[in-house]
N, C-alpha and C positions, 0 to 999 in steps of 0.2 A: 665400226660397222654402221652404215647409214641405211635405214629402211625408210622408203617413201611410200606413203599410203594415199591412194587417190579415192576420196570419198569418206565422209564422216558418218555421223548418225549411228546405225546399229553395227554393221559388220566392221567398218573402218575404225570406229572408236573402240570397239571391243578388242580389236587387234592391237591398236596403239597402246592402250592402257595395260593390257596383259603383257605385251612386250616389255614395257617399262618395269613391270613387277618382276620379270624374269632376267632383265639385263639393265643394270643401272648405267652402263657405259655407252650403250648404243645411241646414235643420233636418230631420232624419230621425227619425221616431217609428215604432217597431215595436210592434204590439199582438199579444200571444199569449195565448190563453185558457187554455192548459195551463201547467204550472209550468216548462216547459223550452222555450227558444226555438230551440235549435240542437242536434239530436241525430240519430244515424244510424238513421233509421226502418227502413231496409232490413236493419239488423242485429238488430232486435228479436227475431225468432224464434230467432236463434242465441244470444241471451242466455238466453232461456227454456230452451233445450236445454243450456246450460252450455258451449257451444263458445266463446262470448265470455264468459269467466268474470267479469270485473269490470264491474259496472253502469256505473262511471264511464267506461269506454272508449267508451260510446255517446254521452257528452255532449261535444259538440265545442266549444261556446262557451257562455259565461254572459253575462247582462246586463252584468256588470262588465267582463269581458274585451272585450266588444264596445264598451263605452263607452271603455275605455282605448285600444283600437287604432283604432277607427273613429268615435269621438265620436257614437255612436248612442244615442238615448233608447229603450231597450228596456224594455217593461213586460209582465212575465209575469203570469199569473192575471188577465188583463184582457181582457174580451170586448167587441167592437164590437157594439152592439145596434141601432143605428139610424143612418141617413144622411139628413141634411137637404141635399138636392142644391141647393136654391135658395140657402141660406146657406153651403154648402160646409163643413158641420160634421158630424163623426162623434161620436155619443154612445157612451161606453164605460162598462162596469160592472165593478167589482172582483168577481171570483169569490169572494174571501175575505170582503169586508166589505159587499158590495152597494152601496157608494158609487158615484155616477155623476159623469161629467165630460163636458163638451163640448170637442172639440178641433177647431180650424179647420184646413183644409188648402187648399193650392193644387193639389195633385195627390194622388189617393187610389189606392192599389194594393190590390186584393183578392186574397189568396192563402189562402183558407180551407181548401183541400184538399177531401177527399171523406170521406163518412161511411160506416161499414160498414152493409151491408144487414141489417136485422133483420126477417124475415118474421113474420106474425102466427101463429106456432105456439104452441099451448098450452104454457106453461112456458118460453117464450123468454127471460123475464127472468133465468133461471138461466145463460144462455149468456154467455160472455165473448167480447169482440172485441179486436182488436189494432190500435191506431192510434198510440198515443203511449207515453211512458215510464210514465205512470200505469197504462195497460192492461197493460203488461208486468209491472209490479210485482204487479198483481192476479193475473195468470196464474201467475207464479212462486210466489206464496203458495198459490194453489189447488192446484197440482200437487205441492207439497212432500210431502204425506202421502197422495196419491192413488195408485191402482194402475191405474185405467181412465180413458180419455179417448175421447170421440167428437168428431171434427172434422167439421163440416158444411161442405161445399164443397171441390171438387177443383181450384181454380185455383192460382195461384202461392203465395198465403199459406197456403192449406189444405194443400198438399203440403209446403211448408217447415215448417209446424207439425207435421204428421204425422212428418216425418223427425226433427225435434228432440225431440219427445216420445218417440219410440222410442229416441233417443240417451240419454234419461234412464232407459230401461228400463220405461216404461209400456206397458200393453196398449192399442193404438190401433185404433179403428175409424174409417175414412174414408168418408163418405157423399157421393156425388155424384149429383145428380138426372138428369144426362144420361148418355149411354152411354160417356163417356170422361173422363179427366182432361185438364187442360191444353188449354183451348179453342183456343188459337192453333195447335195441332198438328192435322194430318189423322190419320185413324184408324190408318193403317199405322205411323205414328211413335208415336202415343199408346199403342199396344199394347206397345211396348218399355218405356214408362214403367210401365204396369200390371205387367208382368212383374217389373221391378225392385222396385216397391213391395211386391208380394206376397212376393218373395224375402226381404224384411226383416220379414216376419211382421206386416204391417199388414193388418187385416181390411178389404179393399176392397169396398165395396158400390156398384155402378154401376146407373144407371137407376132408382133409387129415391130417395125423399125422407123426411126425418124429419117425422113427422106430429104428434108430441107429445114433450115432455121431462118425464120424471118425476124423482123424488128421486135415483135413482142409475142410471137407464136411460133410453134413448130408444126410442120406438116408430117403426118404419119402415113405409113404405107397402105393403110386401109382407107385412105382418103379423108380421114378426119384431121382436125387440128387440136392442139392443146395450148392453153395460155402459158406464156413463158417470157416474162420480163427478164428472168435470169435463166440460163441454161447451164447445167452441170454435166460434163462428159465423164462418166465413170464406167467406161466400156471395158476396161481392163488395162493391163500393163504388158509391156514387152521389155526384155532385158536390154539395158543400155550397153550395147557392144561397140559403139562407134569408135572409141579410142582403141579398143582391142583389135578391131578390124583394120584400122589404119596402121597398126603395128604389125599386121600379118599374123596375129595369133589365131589358133584354130578355133572355129566356131562349131559347136555341136549340132546334132540333127534336130534339136528342138529350138535352135536359134539363140542359145545362150553360150557364153564363153565355156569352152571345154576345159575341165580340170581333171587331174588324176586323183588317186586316193589320198595324196598329200596336198591337194588343193593347188598343185602346180599347173600352170598353163603349158602350152607347147614350148614355151621358153622356160628353162629350168630356173632362171633367176626372177621370174614373174609369177606371182600367185594371184588368185582371184577368189572372192567370196561374195555371198549375199545374193540379192535378187538377179544380178547379172549373169550368174553362172548356172550351168546345168548340174543337177544333183542326181544321185543314184536313188531310184525308187526303192523304198524299203520292202516292197512286196515281191517284185520280180527282178530288181537290179537294173531296170532300163533307165535311160536318161529321162529326167523330169525337170519341170520348171515349178518351183515352189516359192513364191514371193512372200515369205512370212518373216516377221521381225525376229522371232525366237530362233529360227533357223539361221538367219544372218548373224545374230549374236554368237551362236554356238560355233559357226564357222570362223568368225573373227578370233575367238579364243583359240580354236584349233590351229589356225594358221600361225598365230603367234608362238604356240608351242613348237610347231614344226620348224619355224625359222630359228628358234632358240635351241634346236637340236634335241628336243624331247621326242620320245617315241609315242605317237598317238595314232588313233584310227579314226577315219572319217566315216561314220555310219550312214546308212541309207536314211531317207526321210519318209515319214508317213503322212505329212501334210496335216497334222493335227491343228484344228482351228475352231474358234468360237466367235460368235457375234451376238450382240443384243439387238432384238427387233421388237420395239414397243413392249418391253417387259418379258419377252420370250428369250430364253437361252437357246441358241441354234448352234450345234456343234457337230463336228465330223472328224474322223481319222481314217487313214487308209483308203482303200478303193470303195466305190459305191457299186450298186447293182448294175447300173448302166454301163460302167466301165468293164465290169466283169463279163457282161454279155458281149460287148464289143470285142473283147479279147478272146471270146469263145472259151472262157475258163469256167469249169464247173464250180458251183457254189451252193450253199444252203443258206437261206435267209430265216432269221428269227425276229419276230416283232413282239414287244411287250408294252404294256401301258401301266406301269406301277406308280405308286405314290412316291413323292420325293422323300418322305419319311413316314413313320408309323401313322396309319390313318386315324387312330383314336386320339392322336395329339393334334391340337389345333394348327391349322395353316398348311396341311399337306396339299401339295399340288400334283396333278397328273403329269407324268413324263411319258414321252413316246420314244422308245428306244428300238434301234434296229441293229442286229449283229449279222455279219456275213462271214462264213467259214468254208473252208475246203471240205468237201464231203468225204474225202479219203483220209487225209491227215488231220483234219479238224484244226488246221492252222487258222488263226483269226485273220481275215482279209480286210476287214473294215468295220466301222460302226458309225451310227448317226444318232442324234438325239435332239428332241425339241421339247421344251417345257418351261414353266415359270421358274423353277428352281431345281437344283440337284443334278442338272444335266452336266454341268462342268465337271463335277466330281466323278461321275460315271465314265465320261469320255476319257478323262485323264487316267482312270484306273485301267480302262481297256487299252489305251495307247501304251501304258507301261507294261501291261501283260504282253502286248505284241512285241515290244522291244525285248522283253525277257524270254520270248519264245514259248509262252504258255499256249496251250490249246484252248478252244472254246469250252470244252468240258472242264478244263482246269479252273475256270472261273468259279465253279461250284465250291472249290476248296479254299478260296481266298478268305482270310480272316480279316474282316473289315470292321472299323469302329462303329459301334451301335449305341445309341440312346434314342428314345422316342422322338426327340426334337431334331435329330440329325439323320436318321435312317430307320431301317427295319431289321428285326432279328433275322429275317430272310431278305438280305439286301437285294435290290434289283440286279446287281452284278451276279450274285449267286444264282438268282432265278434264271438268268440267261445261261449260266453254266449247267443248271439242272435240265433245262430244255435241250441244250446241246447234247447232254449225256443221254437223255431219252431217245433223241433222234439217232445218235451214233450207235446205240445198242439195239435199236429196233423196237424199243418199248412203245414208240408212237411214230406215226407218219403224219406229215403236214402237207398242206397245199397252200399256195400263195394266192393273194387276192386277184392277181391278174391271170391266174390259171383256172379260176373257178368256172368261167363261162364255158371253156372247152370241156371241162369235166362234166358239167351238166348237159351239154349238147351230146355227150357220149353216153348219156343214160344214168349218170349218178344222181342219187337223191340227196337233197340238202336238208339237214335237220337242224333247226334252231332250238337249242336247249335252254334258252333264257326263259324268264317268266312270261306269261301272256301279256302283262302290262308292258314289258320291255319290247316285246314283239310288236305290239300295237303302236308303240311310239315310233317305230322305224324298223323296217325289215328288208332283207334281201329278197327280191322277187322270186317266187316259187318255193320258198322255204316252208317246210312242215314244222310247226311249232309243237314240240313235246318237251316240257320242262324237265330239267335234269333229274330232279327228285322223283319224277314219275316214270323215268325212262325204262327201268327194269320191268315195271308192270305193263308197259305198252309196247314192248318189243314186237309183239305180233302185228302191230299196225304198220311196221316198216316194210316196204316192198323188198323183193329180192334184188340182188345186185350191189353195186358199189355205193357206199355212203360217204357223205361229207358232213361233218358236224361243225357247228360254230356256236359261240356265246358272244359276250360283249368284248372281251379282251383275250380270250384263249384258255383261261384256267379251267373253267367249267367244261369247255370243249375237250380239253385233254382228259378230264375225268370221264366224260361221256365216251370218248374214243376208247379208253381202256375197258369200260364196261362192254361196249359193243364187240371189241376184239376178243374179250374173254368168252363171249357168246358166239364166236366163230364168224363174225361179220368182217368184211373188208371195208376199212374205214380210214379216213384221213381227217385231221383237224385243220380247220381254216386258221392259218397262222395269224395271230394278232386279232382274231375275231372280227366282229362287226365294225369296230372302230377303225381298224386298218382298211377293211374293204371300203368303208364309207369315204375315208380320206383319199384312197387311191382312185376311186371312181368319180371324184369331184375335184379334179386337179385345178381347173380354171375357175 
């Protein structure tokens, strides 16, 4: 049996090596149009910035090492240009010599990845993109003698590039057409990222677009210019479906190659994996584009199992991801609030601001966590986190809970490792679960930062239960300050009608809400307290 795999790196090489481990007799041919078949593509920005000093550290395997260990026929600088589905032949072209060859296959796996978006901006040909080793080499060369760089696009790659270029000491402008960086985050968490990016002297331009690229500047839609000896286009990626489309394979509604539950395309002898294909969303089962390396690797292994005749299931994807931003860990999984609203799906949001580990142990950092759940079933719909440390662990636990079908309240029951240097006896994950339990049982009611103005306009009274010193240092306009420990003795000072209470992060607010509810008052706790309100109302 001959299996031909188009594309190396994550999905393609995972498929090839897994196939060899399952079938020693199969002929396995890997075609890679670039000069490197196995490299750490997620490490490319860090080589540009000099964090990963040696270029060779990015190169994981070579055609020779793969031939020696796995008996793979790996051909670099070789592009698949056509597929004859009736004859089961793929035509390939040498990138170096233009020579062509037809290769027969019994099974064909497409793993061409995604291509960077290059919008039709005047001068866009001067912009560099980052996809492979060759792109990395070009950027390293371009910035060697430069002083100014403009990065277009505030997603994962754009932010990573901005950080690494600042690490080199360059003057960096980061332009993002929407109102925030990091689209998977909701605005109250994105504002924390904006603050950190600006603190490291990146000129952050939000809500504007680059309209033209000149010799050493870019022009922006608000009429301003930014210095740009080098321009990096990190606007996003699109599935590379060119080969599949030429072969007449079905393209899905999101623009990726359509595959079934067994990763088969519309041709039963052709499979597809990785960034080029549409996945099933893990929340609602809809078609989704999730260009992540771990997803591509998992699909590569799955398709090898399927070709080898093993019975496996292709699960939906949650889009769990993390990025470092000038020392911050920024992570998300599942859906965010913006997407839930757009889908008109009911949800409950929970914000917390716990320490990364026990506060009495040196070095604890504040995390900012957000959990989203269905108000009827309490299915976990998504989560986000921003903080100096500990965010990766919590997002991974939540993503695991989602895959396992645990509810938000079930998080309270998880038995998690604890020692003062690593966590808290009441872990932040457990805290999220307890809050969900209180909300699901009606022990407390909450209100979100973006709902507060409407509640106050309808006559609710806002009560700040922090200390007078905290209140004086920063307060929500119109709040009445009655410290929690004096609340019982000052109940008579509160007017009739609905109340909203808040503290700094939500814990004291919950206690105040319980006191007031026990005294017959209608009360809601401002979810996440003053910190969440402050972040949400200071997005830009």
